[in-house]
Steps between C-alpha positions, in 0.01 A plus 500: 500500500195390697364689793634317806329742735169333421628155594400334823777434751482128415541578127793731578660232715454245217670733253787562741545120547501453122763773448716349775478162330580655159806668645618172657463322166678777315792482739522124439491566122776760533718257690461245218519753213798522275576796282482871573175560312317232694636625830420864416147410395439305820651778711268753334200274572613459864524878536157546349347237729672655804367845412147360466541312830616818679205691359246237618664471841464878544131484406450213749686686772290813444178294520603325818560831672135610444 
């Protein structure tokens, strides 16, 4: 895991945008997926991306309060 606290606000915003796009794409894949294993794998990936997104949003929020 890299150290997001050293990222500039622009870099943090870029990572957040990438995660949001990844999540959107994963949701589209889940809608088209067939089979429990595919769906479970995509759901796990969505959860992982959402966790990372939440973490970065908290870092950004903390920085914006300073």
